[in-house]
N, C-alpha and C positions, 0 to 999 in steps of 0.2 A: 237291199229298202227302198230305193229311188222307184225299181224297177217295179218294187210292189206295191207302192203306192199308188202310178202312173195308173198300172192294172187296175188297182182298185177302182180309183176314179175315172177312167175313160175307155178299158178295153174289156171289160169281161165278158162280152160276147164279139171280141174281135178276135181272131184268129194269130193276125200279126203284132197283135201287142201282147198276147200270150206266148207265142214266141221270142220274142227281144227278153222277155220275162225268164224264159226256159235256158235263155243264152246265158242270161248274167247270173242265173241262181247255179247254174255248170261251174262258169268260170273262176265265181266269188268260190265254190266249196275246191276245184283246182289248187285257187292260190293261197288259200288258208291254211292249208297246212296237213301233215298226215292221219290228225284225229280225224277231221272234219270228214275226211276222203273218207275214211273207215266208215264212219257213220252214216254219211251218203250212201255207200255199198250196203251197207246193213237197209235202208229204205228203200235199193233200188230192188229189195227181193222181196217186196210186200206187195206184191199186186193188189191184195184185199182193201189196202190202207189208202192207196195213193191213185189219180189215175193214169192212164197206160202213158200219155207224153211226159209224164213226172218219174215214169220208170224207167222209161226208155232215155230220156236224158239223163240221171243219176245212172241206169247201167254202163255210161262211158265211162266211168271213174274205173272200173273192174280193169281196164288195160291200157286209158289213156292219158294215165296224169304226166305231167312236164316232165320229160329226162333230164340229167344232167351228161355234159361234156365226156367224150371220151376217154378224154386226157385226164379228167377226176378219178374216170376208172381206173386207167393205170398208174395213177399215184396211189390210189388206197390199194392195190395189189401189191403194190411195191412195200408199202407201208406194212402191212396187215400179213402178206403172206413170205417178205424179206426176200424176193425176186422178182424182176422183171418179167413182164409179159413174155417176150420174148423168148425168157430161159423156161418159162412156164409150158406151153403154149408153141404147136408147130401154126396153129393157126389161131386170128383173136377176130372178130367183128367188131369194127368199133360203135356201127351203128346197132343201140340197143335192141332189141326184137320186142320188146316190151318194155314198158315202166310202169309200176304201179304205187302207192301212196309210201309206201318204207323203200324201196330199192327198186333199179332196174337192172333187166337180163341182158345179157349179150351171149351169144355162142360161139362156141370154143372145140379144138380140139387140143387134147393136152398131151405132150412128148411125150414119147414111151416111157419113161424111166420114170413119168408123175400119173401113171394111170392109177383108177381108183381102186383097181383089186390089184395092186401090187406094181413094181416096174417090170415092165415089160406085159402086162397084162390087157385086156379086150376093153376096159371101159375107159374109150379116152374122148368121146365125141359129150361136151360138155354143156350144160347152162349155167353161167354165171352171175351168182344174184350177187349187186355191190348196195351197199347202202347210200340214199342220199346223204349229201354234206347238209351237216345240222337239223338232220331230223329228228334224231335223240331229244335235242332242249327245246326244240318246239312242240313238241306231242306236248310235255308237261305244261307247256300254258293255253295249249289247243284243248287240252280237256279241263280247264276251266269255265273257258268261255260255251264249249258245250253243252257245261253241266247249265248256264244259268241258260241258253237255250231252251236247252229240255223243261227247265223249272217254269218259261215262260209259255213250254208248249202243252205243259200238263196244267194251267192257269186258262189257258185262252182256247186249247186245244185239244183234239178228242184225241190224247196223247200219252201213255201212263209208264214209268218206270218204277215201280217201289220196293226198292233194293238199295243196299248203302252204297253211293258211287266209290268209297274207295279199293270196293270187290274188283268191279269194273273196268277202274282205272286200272289195276293191277294186271287184267287181262289185254289189257290194249297194249300196255308197256312193254310188257313178254314179248310182244311179236318184235321191237326192236333187237333182240338180240338172237342172230344167226345162229348159234350153239344150241340154243333153246329149241329152232328151229328143223335142225340138224337131230338132235334127239328125238324128239317128237316123229321123223321121218321116220326112224331106223326104228323107234314100237308100232307106230302104225304098219310097218309093214313085218315086224313078227308077229304082229297080233293075226295080219291076212295071209300070213304063210300059207301056200296051198290054193288058196282062191284064184283060179285065174283069172276073174272077172274083172277084179280090181288089182289095181298099183299104185308103188309108191317109187319115186327118182332114191336109187342108190347115192349116198353120202359115203368122203372119207374122210378122218378124223382129223387127218394130217395135209385137209385145205380147209380148213373153218376156222373163221374167228366171229366175233362177236356183231363183223361190219362185212365180211366176205362170206359165200357158200358157192361152193364148186359143187354140182349133183348133175347126174347121169342127162341127158340129154335125151327125152321122151318123146316119141311119135305120136301123132296124133290131131286129131283138129280141136279147137279149143268148142265147147257146146255150146256158147250166144252163136259163134259164127258160122254151124252145122244150120242152127234154126233161123237165122239171117238168110242164109244160102238159099234155102227153101223159099222161104219167104219173097227173095227178090230174083226167084229165077226167073226165066222170060222161054214162054212157052207161045205156040204156034197156033194149037186146038185146042177145044175141049176135054179132048181123052186124057193128052199131055197133062194141064192141069188136073185131071183126077187121079193121075198116075203120081206127080209128085203128090198131093194133098195124100195121099194114101203113105206113101214112102214116110213120110212127115208124121202122120201117126203111128206109126210102125217103128222109127226112129226113136220118138218120144216114149210110147210106150216100154222098151227095151231099158233105154236110159234112165225113166221113174224108177222102175221096177228092180233095177239096178242100185242108184242111190239110195232107193226108200231100203231094200236090205243093207246096204252099207252103214248107214247113219243109225237104222235099229241096231245094228250087230256092234257099234261104236259107244251105243248108249248103254245097253240092256246087259252084255256081256261082257263086252271088256272095260266098259266105266272109263270111257277116253273117246272124248269127243273132238273132228275136227270143227274148229267152230268158229270159219269163213271160207263156208264150201256154199260158194256162189258160181254163177256161170264161166265168168274168166278163169278160173281155178280148176277150171276139170278140164283134160282131155280124152277124148272119144273115137278109139277105132274101131269104125263100123268092118273094116273085114275082117278083127278079131273080136269083136265085139265084146272091149273092155275097157275098162276107164283107168286114167291115172290121175291121182290127185296130188296137187302142187299146192305150193305157199301153206306151211303146217304151220306157219309161227303162233296161230293160236290153238288151244288145247283146253280144254276143260276134264274137270273129273269131279264127280261127289267123295265127302268124307266118306272112308269106308263105314262108318257107325249109319251117315244119312245114305249108303245105296240100296240096303233093302226097305227102309221104308218109302223109299222115293219112287222105289216099283210099283208098291203096293198104291201109292198116292199118284201115279201116274195108269196103273190100272184102274182103280177108282174114277178116275177122271175121265177117260174114256170112255167107260162100260155106266156112268151115270149116278155110281151111287154117294149122294150127297153128303149125309153123315160121315161116310170113310175120308171126302174129299176136307171136310171141313175140320175135323179129328187131325188128320196131316197140317194142313193149313196152321195151326195152332203149334205144332209141333215146330216146324219148321218157320216160326214167328220170330223176329228178335227182337220185337220192341216193348216198351215197356208200357206202355199204354194197357188199360183194360179194355178188354175186347166184348162187347156184347154177342156174346156165343148166339145165342135166338135170334138176333135181327142176321148175323152172318150165315145162319144156314140155310133163312128164308131168302138170302139173295142170293147164295148159291144156288139153292133148287130155282131159283128165277130163271138162273141163266143155263142150268141143264132142260127147264122143261124148252126154257126158249129153242134151244139147242137141238136137245133129245128127247124132250114128249112128244103128245100127241099131235101137236103142232108143226114140229117140226116132220113128221111122219109127210105131211100134204106135201110137202115142199122138194121140187126136183133137188138131185144132183147130191155127193157125199155132204156129210159135215165137215164144215171150214173151222177143223180146229183151231186156223190161228184168233180167229173170232173168238173163239169160245176161251181159247187160255186169256184173249185182250180183254174181256168180258171179267173174268175171275181175277185177275191183275186192277182194274178198274174197282171193285170190291175191298181186296188189301186194299190201297186206298183211300176209300172213303173210310172205312175202319181201322184206320191208323197202325196195318201190320209192314212188319217191315221182314221178309224174307231172307235165309241166311244165304251167304251170298255163292256158296257153290249150288244152292238151289234155283237162285236166279239165273248164275252164269249159266246152266244148263239148259235152263226151260228157252234160256236167250237162243245160244245155238238150235233148242229143237226149229224154233220159230225160224231162224235163218234157212234150215234145212227143208223143213215144210214149205215155206217158200219157194223154194228151188223144185220143189218135185210138182208143185200147183202149177207152176208157171211153166212146167213142162205137160202135166197133163191135169187140167183143171178139175178131171170125173176123177181122180184119185180119191179115196176114202184114209186118209190119212188115219183116223181114228181109231176105225174098226181092223183095219190092217197090222196095229202096233200089238191089241191084245194078244195075239200067238206068240211074238216074240219073248211077249214080258212072261209068260206063264211059261214059256220055254228056258228062256235065260237066266231067270231072277227067280224058278221053283212055283212049286205050288203057291208059296206064301204069300206070295205077290196077286194072285188068281182069289184066293178067298180071303185073304186080309189078314190072314192069322200071323 
């Protein structure tokens, strides 16, 4: 708050003052706890909402969270798995390879009798994920403060979340239980069985507890690091610069297609969506042209009775069918306030005209689905509407996935590309609205 005040008074046009403010914002978020760090990670995936320097600063929350000592990890392993580190592993790296908002990861090699695929098996190279001390208690307190900040933001900033906070709290708190993450990984692996471009780590029920998770070590490079390597490459001539730019564009194109294909299948085929798809949670193998998705603690799905109606709603939203959008928004509304349907329809039509009407056709680039979703959300807030929790969570995860794809390829038309997926996997009813 002090840095923000000084920035407003003295440093609006000063790069050095802004650098101080960015540094303080990042450090405060890191110290504030898991809920704040998760919120910051989400903000870092929205380049359409925040300036590039804010996105860059918050992106460090994806992998640069403070770590706990290796001795604490050893104690937790003994406490939760009932064996000393030397009894479980031939090798165990004391220094974590990564630390996130909930836990940190150590690289290790299991003893042969503890291989993930059974005694004497091949799956021995593992990542050991261990929860930070006290993270569960702090998360409950943090969420109360986060929502006070959101309330302030809704009043004074261009930001809104018109849904019941208890549903969102449940999604975040579910990530604190590593047995849930193990279940999610197994379900994702089953859903994408046979798809060579999309992989998930393997786990064993013998080596999973609420605070410890042992999973296969996966090769590849973190997506965010790949992009940074391209940007920071040192070259000696113009031809080399051109070659690197073309290679970067090629990799970004392949990645955006793989990740969008995966996200849409999770949503409209499987009704089981990874809720934390940011650049620090995805490994990419350029040699094998496949991704491995990590950190599956958050996953969302729609109620079975809501799944088909949501498909029709999404199709209508992506194809500009105002009457159908309004109809389903009212079906998904859980508020007791009386809604002025005529005014709601007028407001939604204005949004459709802005993003998909004749004026939109004169603009360059693809439809910005995130901005359009955001305008719809603001409209709901103005009308006192409250979305069903599962619908709100799914829209939230869509915005995160869309943010990742847009970071990789700003020209990717998310809304247009969604239509064939919805028609294929959710049936003709989604396309026709029947």
